C-alpha positions in Angstrom: 34.0 1.3 -54.4 30.2 2.1 -54.0 28.1 4.7 -55.9 28.1 6.8 -52.9 32.0 7.1 -52.9 33.6 10.5 -53.5 37.1 11.6 -54.1 38.2 14.9 -52.9 41.1 16.9 -52.8 42.4 18.7 -49.6 40.8 22.0 -49.1 41.3 25.0 -47.0 38.1 25.9 -45.2 36.3 24.4 -47.9 33.5 25.6 -50.1 29.8 24.7 -49.3 29.7 22.4 -52.4 32.6 20.6 -50.8 30.7 19.9 -47.5 27.4 19.1 -49.0 29.3 16.2 -51.1 31.0 14.9 -48.2 27.9 14.7 -46.0 26.0 13.1 -48.9 28.6 10.1 -49.2 29.0 6.7 -47.6 32.8 6.6 -48.1 35.2 9.7 -48.5 38.6 9.8 -49.8 40.9 12.7 -49.7 43.7 12.4 -52.4 47.1 12.0 -50.4 49.1 11.3 -53.6 48.5 14.0 -56.1 51.1 16.8 -56.8 50.0 20.1 -55.6 47.9 22.4 -57.9 48.1 26.0 -57.4 45.2 28.4 -57.8 42.8 25.9 -56.2 40.8 25.3 -53.1 43.6 23.5 -51.6 45.2 26.6 -50.4 42.4 29.3 -50.6 38.7 29.8 -49.5 36.4 32.8 -50.4 34.3 34.5 -47.7 31.9 37.3 -48.2 33.4 40.7 -47.0 31.8 44.3 -47.0 33.1 44.8 -50.4 32.0 41.5 -52.0 33.7 38.1 -52.5 37.0 37.8 -50.7 39.7 35.1 -51.6 41.9 34.1 -48.7 45.1 32.6 -50.1 47.7 30.7 -48.0 51.3 31.2 -49.4 53.1 28.1 -49.7 56.8 26.6 -50.4 57.1 23.8 -52.8 60.2 22.0 -51.7 60.4 20.0 -54.9 59.0 22.6 -57.2 56.3 21.7 -59.6 56.8 17.9 -58.3 55.8 18.6 -54.8 53.5 16.2 -53.4 50.4 17.6 -51.8 51.3 16.3 -48.3 54.8 17.9 -48.6 53.9 21.6 -49.3 54.9 23.9 -46.5 53.1 26.9 -45.2 55.1 30.2 -45.5 54.5 32.3 -42.2 56.7 35.0 -43.4 54.0 36.9 -44.9 51.9 37.2 -41.7 49.0 35.6 -43.7 47.5 34.0 -40.8 47.0 37.6 -39.0 45.5 39.1 -42.2 43.0 35.9 -42.7 42.0 36.4 -39.1 41.7 40.1 -39.4 39.5 39.6 -42.7 37.3 36.9 -41.2 36.6 39.0 -37.9 35.9 42.1 -40.0 33.4 40.1 -42.5 31.5 38.1 -39.5 31.8 39.9 -36.3 28.0 40.9 -36.7 26.9 37.5 -37.7 24.8 35.4 -35.4 27.3 32.7 -34.3 30.5 34.7 -34.3 31.7 34.0 -30.9 31.0 30.4 -31.0 32.8 29.7 -34.3 35.5 32.3 -33.8 36.4 30.2 -30.6 36.9 27.2 -32.8 39.0 28.8 -35.5 41.0 31.3 -33.7 43.6 28.8 -32.6 44.2 28.0 -36.3 45.5 31.3 -36.7 47.5 32.1 -33.3 49.3 28.7 -33.6 51.6 27.5 -36.7 51.3 24.2 -38.6 54.3 22.9 -40.9 52.4 21.9 -43.8 49.1 22.7 -45.7 48.1 19.3 -45.3 48.1 19.3 -41.7 46.5 22.4 -41.3 43.5 21.7 -43.6 42.8 18.3 -42.1 42.7 19.6 -38.8 40.6 22.6 -39.7 38.3 20.2 -41.5 38.1 18.1 -38.3 37.4 20.9 -36.0 34.4 21.6 -38.2 33.0 18.2 -38.3 33.6 17.9 -34.7 31.4 21.2 -34.0 28.7 20.0 -36.2 28.8 16.5 -34.6 29.2 14.8 -37.6 30.3 11.2 -37.4 31.9 11.3 -40.8 35.0 9.1 -41.3 37.3 10.0 -43.8 40.1 7.9 -45.4 43.1 9.0 -47.3 44.1 7.4 -50.7 47.0 4.9 -50.8 48.3 5.8 -54.1 47.4 8.1 -57.0 44.7 7.5 -59.5 44.7 9.9 -62.6 41.1 8.5 -63.2 39.1 7.8 -60.1 38.2 3.8 -59.5 34.9 2.7 -61.2 31.9 3.7 -59.1 33.5 6.8 -57.3 32.5 10.2 -58.0 35.9 12.3 -58.7 35.3 15.7 -57.3 39.1 16.6 -57.1 39.2 19.0 -59.9 35.2 19.6 -60.2 35.2 21.5 -57.1 37.6 24.5 -58.1 37.4 28.2 -58.0 38.1 28.0 -61.9 35.9 25.1 -62.7 32.1 25.7 -64.0 31.7 22.2 -63.9 30.6 22.4 -60.2 27.6 24.3 -61.1 26.1 21.3 -62.9 27.9 18.4 -61.3 26.9 19.1 -57.8 23.3 20.3 -56.8 23.0 23.5 -55.2 22.3 24.0 -51.4 19.4 26.0 -50.0 20.1 29.7 -49.6 20.7 31.1 -46.3 21.2 34.5 -44.5 24.4 36.2 -45.4 25.5 39.2 -43.2 26.1 41.3 -46.5 23.3 39.8 -48.7 21.5 43.1 -48.6 24.4 44.5 -50.6 25.3 41.6 -53.0 22.4 39.3 -53.1 23.0 35.6 -52.0 26.3 34.6 -52.9 26.7 30.7 -53.3 29.4 28.4 -52.5 31.4 30.4 -50.4 33.5 29.0 -47.5 31.8 26.6 -45.0 32.5 29.2 -42.3 30.2 31.7 -44.0 27.4 29.1 -43.5 28.8 28.3 -40.1 29.0 32.2 -38.8 25.3 32.7 -40.1 23.7 29.5 -39.2 25.5 27.6 -36.5 24.2 24.0 -36.1 21.6 24.7 -38.8 24.4 24.1 -41.2 24.0 20.4 -40.8 20.4 20.7 -42.2 21.2 23.0 -44.9 23.8 21.1 -46.3 21.7 17.9 -46.5 18.7 19.9 -48.3 19.2 20.4 -52.0 17.8 23.5 -53.6 15.2 22.0 -56.1 14.2 25.3 -58.0 
């Protein structure tokens, strides 16, 4: 693998760090053979609401318990999470500059149903990359490596709500306007949709420019 190869986990509306790393790589692999890990970005994202950072968590069913593979995790729609997530997104971003554009892209994912978390995450990521007109080619791992192959940057666990490692492993992206910045100051590394709603297609440039401060 080349020095610009990265290994990522699947993620629900990934954080800005995830997308920045993705754009900066020559080869991108998403781990398809790991066991599902809870309390990670695999089934959650964080947006900025009027009350501050708000985690949005997809409830899941693990058919094989703690041995359930990431591609086998089933989405539990019995809680109405999709309606709740969409209401939260609308409430947080309805006054953002690009709300109508981005809402049109995302809304179908909350009115339709998907069997697995893997399918939903992949389709959301594809929709975002298509909107940004980024010719990114993503591959999926053919087997599980506990340690990433030589030359690959392993970000499967570094990009995590619980990992402080991302603060030093990944360079920060430039700050950008946020709807509730006047209340909380700039909040870094939220879900990519925070950047999309506020900056639209400028997202491409912001993701590529690293903050040197």
